[in-house]
C-alpha positions in Angstrom: -45.4 26.0 -95.1 -46.1 29.6 -94.0 -43.2 32.0 -94.2 -41.6 32.9 -90.9 -38.5 34.3 -89.3 -37.0 30.9 -89.2 -37.6 29.9 -92.8 -37.5 33.2 -94.8 -34.4 32.2 -96.6 -36.2 29.3 -98.2 -39.2 31.3 -99.3 -40.2 33.5 -102.2 -39.4 37.1 -101.5 -41.6 38.6 -104.3 -44.6 40.3 -103.0 -43.1 41.1 -99.6 -42.7 44.7 -98.4 -39.0 45.5 -97.7 -36.8 48.4 -96.6 -33.0 48.7 -96.9 -31.7 49.3 -93.5 -27.9 49.0 -94.2 -25.8 49.5 -97.4 -22.4 50.6 -98.4 -24.2 53.2 -100.5 -25.9 55.6 -98.0 -28.3 56.7 -100.7 -29.9 53.3 -100.6 -30.6 53.2 -96.9 -34.3 53.8 -96.4 -35.4 52.8 -99.8 -38.6 50.8 -99.2 -41.4 49.2 -101.2 -42.5 45.9 -102.5 -40.3 43.2 -104.0 -41.4 42.7 -107.6 -38.5 40.6 -109.0 -35.4 38.8 -107.8 -32.3 37.4 -109.6 -29.2 35.8 -108.2 -27.6 39.1 -107.3 -30.5 41.7 -107.3 -33.7 42.5 -105.7 -36.1 44.8 -107.7 -38.2 47.0 -105.4 -41.2 48.9 -106.6 -41.1 52.2 -104.5 -44.4 53.6 -105.7 -42.9 56.0 -108.3 -40.4 53.7 -110.0 -38.3 50.4 -109.8 -35.0 50.2 -107.9 -32.6 47.3 -108.7 -30.6 46.8 -105.4 -27.7 44.5 -105.2 -28.1 41.8 -102.4 -24.4 41.6 -101.3 -23.4 43.8 -98.4 -26.9 45.0 -97.8 -29.3 44.4 -94.9 -33.0 44.1 -95.8 -36.0 44.2 -93.4 -38.9 42.3 -94.8 -42.4 42.6 -93.5 -44.0 39.1 -93.4 -47.7 38.5 -94.0 -48.1 38.1 -90.3 -46.9 41.7 -89.8 -43.6 40.6 -88.2 -40.5 42.5 -89.3 -37.5 40.3 -90.2 -33.9 41.5 -91.0 -32.0 39.5 -93.5 -28.3 39.7 -94.3 -28.3 40.1 -98.1 -25.2 38.0 -98.4 -27.3 35.0 -97.3 -29.7 35.4 -100.1 -27.1 35.9 -102.9 -28.3 32.9 -105.0 -31.0 32.2 -107.6 -34.2 32.0 -105.7 -34.9 28.5 -106.8 -31.6 27.4 -105.4 -32.0 28.8 -101.9 -34.2 25.8 -100.9 -31.2 23.6 -101.7 -28.7 25.8 -99.7 -30.6 26.4 -96.5 -31.9 23.3 -94.8 
């Protein structure tokens, strides 16, 4: 199954380009790069110079899909272990 706007919550996020578009920490807004790791509560982004560990909760992420489509995702909806998201979101 190809990753799309409708099924992004069920897919692997590692390897996708991402930008933080909303955060309670204003210094995080605008951080962008490639997702290189993910835990239950964090997304790790390679920004080119370094790695940024960003909490998922209360953030909004904009992912670029392989098709080029941009998709905004509420971080609260992806607070879970990646392998468990398939079970949570039908």
